C-alpha positions in Angstrom: -81.9 -38.2 -21.2 -85.6 -38.4 -22.5 -88.6 -36.9 -20.7 -86.4 -35.0 -17.5 -86.8 -31.3 -17.3 -84.6 -30.4 -14.4 -85.9 -26.8 -12.9 -84.6 -24.9 -9.8 -87.1 -24.2 -6.8 -86.5 -22.6 -3.7 -84.6 -23.8 -1.5 -81.9 -25.3 -3.4 -84.6 -28.3 -4.5 -84.4 -29.6 -8.1 -88.2 -30.5 -9.3 -87.8 -33.3 -12.4 -90.2 -34.0 -14.6 -90.6 -37.4 -15.1 -92.4 -39.5 -18.0 -95.4 -40.1 -16.0 -95.9 -36.3 -16.2 -96.0 -35.0 -12.2 -93.2 -33.0 -10.4 -91.1 -34.8 -8.0 -88.6 -33.0 -5.7 -85.2 -34.8 -5.7 -81.9 -32.7 -4.2 -80.0 -35.1 -6.3 -78.8 -34.8 -9.9 -80.4 -38.0 -11.6 -77.5 -37.9 -14.4 -74.8 -38.4 -11.6 -76.8 -41.5 -10.2 -77.6 -42.9 -14.0 -74.1 -42.9 -14.2 -73.1 -44.3 -10.9 -75.4 -46.9 -11.8 -74.7 -47.3 -14.9 -71.5 -48.4 -13.4 -72.3 -51.7 -12.6 -71.6 -54.1 -15.1 -75.1 -55.9 -14.5 -77.0 -52.8 -15.4 -77.9 -52.2 -18.9 -80.9 -50.1 -18.9 -82.3 -47.7 -16.1 -85.8 -47.2 -15.9 -86.9 -43.7 -14.9 -89.0 -44.7 -11.7 -86.0 -46.8 -10.3 -83.8 -44.0 -11.0 -86.1 -41.8 -9.2 -86.5 -44.3 -6.1 -82.5 -44.7 -5.8 -82.2 -40.7 -6.1 -84.9 -40.3 -3.2 -83.9 -43.2 -1.2 -80.2 -42.3 -1.3 -81.1 -38.8 -0.3 -83.2 -39.9 3.0 -80.2 -42.2 3.9 -78.0 -39.3 3.8 -80.7 -37.1 5.6 -80.9 -40.2 8.3 -77.0 -40.3 8.5 -76.7 -36.3 9.1 -80.0 -36.0 11.6 -78.7 -39.5 14.1 -75.0 -38.3 13.7 -76.0 -34.7 14.7 -78.5 -35.9 17.8 -75.9 -38.3 18.8 -72.7 -36.2 18.4 -71.6 -33.4 20.0 -72.7 -31.1 16.9 -75.2 -30.1 19.1 -73.3 -28.3 21.5 -71.9 -25.9 19.0 -75.0 -26.1 16.4 -73.1 -27.4 14.3 -72.6 -31.3 12.1 -68.9 -32.0 12.3 -66.8 -34.9 10.6 -66.3 -36.4 13.7 -70.1 -37.0 14.3 -70.4 -38.7 11.5 -67.3 -40.8 12.0 -68.4 -41.5 15.9 -71.7 -42.7 14.0 -70.4 -44.9 11.6 -68.3 -46.9 14.1 -70.5 -46.6 17.2 -73.7 -47.5 15.7 -74.7 -51.1 14.4 -76.9 -49.9 11.6 -74.1 -47.6 10.4 -70.9 -49.8 10.7 -70.3 -50.3 7.0 -69.6 -46.9 7.0 -66.4 -47.4 9.2 -64.1 -47.6 6.2 -65.3 -44.7 4.6 -65.4 -42.5 7.5 -63.0 -43.4 9.5 -62.0 -41.2 13.0 -59.4 -38.6 11.9 -56.2 -38.9 14.0 -52.8 -36.9 13.9 -50.0 -37.9 11.4 -47.7 -38.0 14.6 -49.9 -40.3 16.1 -50.7 -42.8 13.0 -46.7 -43.0 12.5 -46.3 -44.0 16.3 -49.0 -46.5 15.2 -46.7 -47.9 12.2 -43.7 -47.9 14.4 -45.8 -50.3 17.1 -47.4 -52.4 14.2 -43.6 -53.1 12.9 -42.3 -53.4 16.2 -44.7 -55.9 17.4 -44.4 -57.6 13.8 -40.6 -58.1 14.1 -41.2 -59.4 17.9 -44.1 -61.9 16.0 -41.3 -63.0 13.9 -38.8 -63.5 16.2 -41.4 -65.7 18.4 -42.4 -67.8 15.3 -38.3 -68.4 14.5 -38.2 -69.3 18.4 -41.0 -71.8 18.3 -39.3 -73.2 15.1 -36.0 -73.9 17.0 -37.5 -75.3 19.5 -39.8 -78.0 17.3 -36.4 -78.5 14.9 -34.5 -79.4 18.6 -37.5 -81.5 19.7 -37.2 -83.3 16.1 -33.1 -83.8 16.7 -34.1 -84.7 20.5 -36.5 -87.5 19.4 -34.0 -89.0 16.4 -31.1 -89.2 18.8 -33.4 -91.1 21.5 -35.2 -94.0 19.1 
């Protein structure tokens, strides 16, 4: 990590001195972001500016998601941002729907088990219907063969 010298500032921010010589504020650890970026097989080397911009863009995205979820969720009533606010945003807002699998709505285990049982019953009913359809098709084929 040539050219990087993180140093803590007030408010939990990190000032990272990049090769350009100027101090830039980022909250996320650049070393972790570098590891994530390098986990992609297409990436061989990472430019310092690209690393910084990715960190800053991620930071801004998380801030936007949090503020949008807070404004449009129930958190305003409690003066807190909750997981359910985030999952509701991911489910309802078109911009954040790509996060729906990552931020699913929480459900009770008992509800989940009931849903599984219902799906299993529906699946068994669907199989029975398919078997009935196949038997009807076979009957029709036999009827046609006899009628010829």
